[in-house]
C-alpha positions as CSV (number, residue, x, y, z in Angstrom):
1,M,29.1,13.7,-10.5
2,T,30.8,10.3,-10.2
3,F,29.9,7.9,-7.4
4,P,32.0,5.0,-6.2
5,D,31.0,1.5,-7.2
6,A,29.0,-0.4,-4.5
7,E,31.2,-2.9,-2.7
8,A,29.8,-6.3,-2.3
9,L,30.7,-6.5,1.4
10,R,29.7,-9.5,3.5
11,P,26.6,-8.4,5.5
12,A,27.0,-8.2,9.3
13,F,23.9,-9.1,11.4
14,F,23.5,-8.1,15.0
15,F,20.6,-9.5,17.1
16,V,20.0,-7.6,20.3
17,S,17.4,-8.5,22.9
18,S,17.0,-7.9,26.6
19,P,16.4,-10.3,28.1
20,P,17.6,-12.9,25.5
21,L,14.7,-14.7,23.8
22,P,14.9,-18.5,24.4
23,L,14.2,-20.4,21.3
24,L,12.2,-23.6,22.0
25,N,12.8,-24.8,18.4
26,P,13.6,-23.0,15.1
27,M,10.0,-21.9,14.7
28,S,8.9,-21.4,18.3
29,I,9.5,-18.6,20.8
30,E,8.6,-18.0,24.4
31,L,8.6,-14.6,26.1
32,K,7.8,-13.2,29.5
33,A,5.9,-9.9,29.7
34,N,7.9,-7.3,31.8
35,Q,5.4,-4.5,32.0
36,A,1.7,-4.0,32.5
37,G,-1.0,-2.7,30.2
38,E,0.8,-2.9,26.9
39,R,-1.1,-4.4,23.9
40,L,0.0,-7.9,23.0
41,D,0.6,-7.1,19.3
42,R,2.6,-4.0,20.0
43,Y,4.8,-5.8,22.6
44,L,5.5,-8.7,20.2
45,A,6.4,-6.3,17.4
46,E,8.9,-4.5,19.7
47,Q,10.4,-7.8,20.9
48,L,10.7,-9.3,17.5
49,P,11.9,-6.4,15.2
50,E,12.5,-8.7,12.3
51,H,8.7,-9.2,12.0
52,S,6.2,-6.5,11.3
53,R,3.2,-5.7,13.6
54,A,0.8,-6.7,10.8
55,E,2.6,-10.1,10.6
56,V,2.3,-10.5,14.4
57,Q,-1.4,-9.6,14.3
58,R,-1.9,-12.3,11.7
59,W,-0.2,-14.9,13.9
60,I,-2.5,-14.0,16.7
61,R,-5.6,-14.2,14.6
62,E,-4.5,-17.6,13.2
63,G,-4.1,-19.0,16.8
64,N,-0.3,-19.1,16.7
65,V,0.1,-16.9,19.9
66,R,-1.1,-17.9,23.4
67,V,-0.9,-16.0,26.6
68,N,-0.6,-18.2,29.7
69,K,-1.5,-21.1,27.3
70,L,-4.8,-19.5,26.4
71,P,-6.0,-18.1,23.0
72,S,-5.2,-14.4,22.6
73,K,-6.3,-11.3,20.7
74,P,-4.1,-8.5,19.2
75,A,-5.5,-5.9,21.6
76,Q,-5.2,-8.0,24.7
77,R,-3.4,-6.1,27.6
78,L,-0.5,-7.8,29.3
79,N,0.4,-8.2,32.9
80,P,3.9,-8.5,34.3
81,G,5.1,-12.2,34.2
82,D,2.5,-13.3,31.6
83,S,3.9,-16.2,29.6
84,I,3.6,-15.8,25.8
85,Q,4.1,-18.7,23.5
86,I,4.5,-18.1,19.8
87,V,4.7,-20.6,17.0
88,V,6.1,-18.7,14.0
89,P,4.5,-20.2,10.9
90,T,6.6,-21.2,8.0
91,P,6.2,-18.7,5.1
92,K,3.5,-19.9,2.7
93,P,4.6,-20.7,-0.9
94,S,3.9,-17.8,-3.3
95,V,1.1,-18.3,-5.7
96,I,3.2,-16.5,-8.3
97,T,5.1,-18.8,-10.6
98,P,8.9,-18.3,-10.8
99,E,10.1,-17.8,-14.3
100,P,13.6,-17.9,-15.7
101,I,13.6,-14.3,-17.0
102,P,17.1,-12.8,-17.4
103,L,17.8,-10.0,-14.9
104,D,20.4,-7.2,-15.1
105,I,21.5,-7.2,-11.4
106,L,23.3,-4.1,-10.2
107,Y,23.8,-5.2,-6.6
108,E,22.7,-8.1,-4.4
109,D,23.3,-9.3,-0.8
110,D,21.4,-11.4,1.7
111,D,18.8,-8.6,2.3
112,L,18.1,-7.0,-1.1
113,I,18.5,-7.1,-4.8
114,A,18.8,-4.0,-7.1
115,V,17.7,-4.6,-10.7
116,D,18.1,-2.5,-13.8
117,K,14.6,-3.0,-15.0
118,P,14.0,-2.8,-18.8
119,A,11.2,-0.8,-20.3
120,G,8.2,-2.9,-21.0
121,M,8.5,-5.1,-17.9
122,V,5.7,-4.9,-15.4
123,V,6.9,-5.0,-11.7
124,H,4.1,-7.1,-10.1
125,P,1.6,-9.5,-11.6
126,A,-1.8,-8.0,-12.2
127,P,-4.8,-8.6,-14.4
128,G,-3.5,-8.7,-18.0
129,H,0.0,-9.2,-16.7
130,E,0.0,-12.5,-14.8
131,S,3.5,-13.5,-16.0
132,G,6.7,-12.1,-17.3
133,T,6.9,-9.6,-14.5
134,L,9.9,-8.6,-12.3
135,V,8.4,-10.5,-9.4
136,N,8.2,-13.7,-11.5
137,A,11.9,-13.3,-12.4
138,I,13.0,-12.5,-8.8
139,L,11.3,-15.6,-7.4
140,H,13.3,-17.7,-9.9
141,H,16.5,-16.0,-9.2
142,C,16.5,-15.7,-5.4
143,S,17.0,-19.1,-3.8
144,D,17.6,-17.4,-0.4
145,L,14.3,-15.5,-0.4
146,E,12.8,-15.5,3.1
147,G,9.7,-13.8,2.1
148,V,7.6,-10.7,3.1
149,G,4.4,-10.7,5.1
150,G,4.5,-14.4,5.8
151,V,4.6,-15.4,2.1
152,K,7.7,-16.4,0.0
153,R,7.6,-13.4,-2.2
154,P,9.9,-10.4,-2.8
155,G,9.2,-7.1,-1.1
156,I,8.7,-4.5,-3.7
157,V,10.0,-1.3,-1.9
158,H,9.0,1.1,-4.7
159,R,7.6,0.8,-8.2
160,L,8.5,1.9,-11.7
161,D,5.9,2.3,-14.4
162,K,5.9,-0.4,-17.1
163,D,7.6,1.8,-19.6
164,T,10.0,3.4,-17.2
165,S,13.4,1.8,-17.2
166,G,16.1,1.8,-14.5
167,I,16.9,0.9,-10.9
168,I,14.4,-0.7,-8.7
169,L,15.0,-2.1,-5.2
170,V,13.6,-5.4,-3.9
171,A,13.8,-6.7,-0.4
172,K,14.3,-10.4,0.4
173,N,12.9,-10.4,3.9
174,D,10.5,-8.4,6.2
175,Q,13.2,-6.6,8.2
176,S,15.0,-5.2,5.2
177,H,11.7,-4.4,3.5
178,R,10.7,-2.2,6.5
179,Y,14.2,-0.7,6.7
180,L,14.1,0.4,3.1
181,Q,10.5,1.5,3.2
182,T,11.4,3.8,6.2
183,Q,14.1,5.5,4.1
184,F,11.6,6.2,1.4
185,K,9.0,7.4,3.9
186,E,11.6,9.7,5.6
187,R,12.8,10.9,2.2
188,T,16.4,9.9,2.9
189,I,16.8,7.9,-0.3
190,A,18.2,10.0,-3.1
191,K,16.5,9.3,-6.5
192,I,17.7,10.8,-9.8
193,Y,15.8,10.2,-13.1
194,L,16.8,11.3,-16.6
195,A,14.0,12.6,-18.8
196,L,13.8,14.1,-22.2
197,L,11.2,16.8,-22.4
198,I,9.3,18.4,-25.3
199,G,10.4,22.0,-25.8
200,Q,13.3,24.0,-24.4
201,L,12.8,24.3,-20.7
202,E,13.6,27.5,-18.9
203,P,14.8,28.2,-16.2
204,R,17.6,25.6,-16.0
205,Q,16.7,24.7,-12.5
206,G,13.3,24.5,-10.8
207,R,11.0,23.0,-8.2
208,I,7.4,21.9,-8.7
209,D,5.3,21.8,-5.6
210,A,1.8,20.8,-6.6
211,P,-0.6,18.1,-5.1
212,I,-1.3,15.1,-7.2
213,G,-4.5,13.0,-7.2
214,R,-6.9,11.2,-9.5
215,H,-7.9,13.0,-12.6
216,P,-11.5,14.3,-12.1
217,R,-12.7,12.8,-15.4
218,H,-10.2,10.2,-16.4
219,R,-9.9,7.9,-13.4
220,K,-6.9,5.9,-14.8
221,R,-4.9,9.1,-15.0
222,M,-3.4,11.3,-12.4
223,A,-3.4,15.1,-12.4
224,V,-2.3,18.2,-10.5
225,V,-5.4,18.9,-8.2
226,S,-6.4,21.0,-5.2
227,V,-4.8,20.4,-1.8
228,E,-8.1,19.0,-0.6
229,R,-8.3,16.4,-3.4
230,G,-4.6,15.4,-3.7
231,R,-1.5,14.5,-1.8
232,D,1.6,16.7,-1.5
233,A,4.1,16.1,-4.3
234,I,7.5,17.8,-4.9
235,T,9.7,17.5,-7.9
236,E,13.1,19.2,-8.5
237,F,14.8,19.4,-11.9
238,E,17.9,20.6,-13.5
239,V,18.6,21.0,-17.2
240,E,21.5,18.8,-18.4
241,A,21.5,19.7,-22.2
242,Y,19.3,20.9,-25.0
243,Y,18.8,18.7,-28.1
244,G,17.1,20.8,-30.7
245,T,13.6,21.4,-29.5
246,T,13.9,19.0,-26.6
247,T,15.5,19.2,-23.2
248,L,17.3,16.6,-21.2
249,V,16.8,17.0,-17.5
250,S,17.8,15.3,-14.3
251,V,14.9,15.0,-12.0
252,H,14.9,14.6,-8.2
253,P,11.5,13.6,-6.9
254,Q,11.2,14.4,-3.2
255,T,7.9,12.4,-2.9
256,G,6.7,9.2,-4.6
257,R,3.3,9.8,-6.0
258,T,1.9,7.7,-8.9
259,H,3.2,9.1,-12.3
260,Q,4.6,12.1,-10.3
261,I,7.4,13.1,-12.7
262,R,5.3,12.8,-15.8
263,V,2.4,14.7,-14.3
264,H,4.5,17.5,-12.9
265,L,6.5,18.1,-16.0
266,A,3.4,18.0,-18.2
267,S,1.8,20.5,-15.9
268,I,4.5,23.1,-16.7
269,G,4.1,22.6,-20.4
270,H,7.0,20.2,-21.0
271,P,5.7,16.7,-21.1
272,V,8.1,13.7,-21.4
273,V,9.0,12.7,-24.9
274,G,6.9,9.7,-25.9
275,D,4.4,10.0,-23.1
276,I,1.1,9.6,-25.0
277,V,-0.9,9.7,-21.7
278,Y,0.2,13.1,-20.4
279,G,1.6,14.6,-23.6
280,P,0.8,14.6,-27.4
281,K,-1.0,11.4,-28.5
282,R,1.4,11.1,-31.4
283,D,4.8,9.5,-30.7
284,T,6.8,11.9,-32.9
285,Y,10.1,10.2,-32.3
286,K,8.7,6.7,-32.6
287,L,10.3,5.7,-29.4
288,G,7.6,3.3,-28.4
289,R,7.7,4.4,-24.8
290,H,8.3,7.5,-22.7
291,F,11.8,8.8,-22.2
292,L,12.1,8.4,-18.5
293,H,14.9,6.4,-16.8
294,A,15.6,5.8,-13.1
295,H,19.3,6.7,-13.4
296,Q,20.7,6.7,-9.8
297,L,19.7,5.6,-6.4
298,R,21.5,6.3,-3.1
299,F,20.4,4.6,0.1
300,R,21.6,2.9,3.3
301,R,22.1,-0.9,3.2
302,P,20.0,-2.8,5.8
303,S,22.8,-5.1,7.0
304,D,25.2,-2.4,8.3
305,D,23.7,1.1,7.4
306,A,26.5,1.7,4.9
307,E,25.6,4.0,2.0
308,L,25.3,2.6,-1.4
309,N,25.3,4.5,-4.7
310,L,23.9,2.7,-7.7
311,L,24.0,4.0,-11.2
312,S,22.2,2.8,-14.4
313,P,23.3,4.3,-17.7
314,L,20.8,5.2,-20.3
315,P,19.6,2.1,-22.2
316,P,20.4,1.8,-25.9
317,D,17.0,3.0,-27.2
318,L,17.1,6.2,-25.2
319,Q,20.8,6.9,-25.9
320,T,20.2,6.2,-29.7
321,L,17.5,8.9,-29.7
322,L,19.9,11.4,-28.0
323,D,22.6,10.6,-30.5
324,L,20.2,11.2,-33.4
325,L,19.0,14.5,-32.0
326,S,22.5,15.7,-31.5
327,T,23.6,15.3,-35.1
């Protein structure tokens, strides 16, 4: 199926408030409570939709919010006419070092950036991977990054395993981060992966509905477990082609559990080629990683709710293996 290329339209921003919020200066806001009994943190999050409730709570705890010129607490109940003064702190510099790492950018606007992540790149710094990550690269690339959670860092909306290549979305600000996260939570984002599986998979279409949780013995691995011990996980698949004793499938995960596709496909006896964690320990095809690629992503753009369809072709290492298997 062919999807139209995403158009780089100029984002449109609409700020709606009732009554209008008077700005005292670029980083200060004053509000008047208009109803009784509502929690301070909830009221501010509703009045300032570009900021999350967690961020508002942090402002309050740090002393940046006063009610009638007095210190406040997140759970404080408001009275009609209460005067609320807010000093919005400047986002703190990220402790992560920007690095000039080349990026294959599929789409970018003021709110988000979509990157075609190569296999071998870790998404976020972690012990053992403090540099060379996608976040390090984004920090260097994005001069217009507003930050997420009060820190000048990109908002990772979803993750790909280190050795999974393909499309990943990154938000540039809190509002777009929440907007995209909501689409993932409500399962309105369409994700399609391509995977090469060991064996000839039958039937040609299927749905795996099995909870996933921590492996009972190997705590760094995931597994299909009981309903009581895991979280719901649904994966749909369709056979695209057979290559000898392997099967190329398009995979449509309906949920986003850790290692979901790899665990589910291994659970039906068809692990992903090259997956030495959930499949054979020997990398028969000497691929050096598992054959799993985030091929397509369809979602709504934060700026105007327009639908975008992004497509990432198979990278050379995976395409080369298919070409060899087809000869």
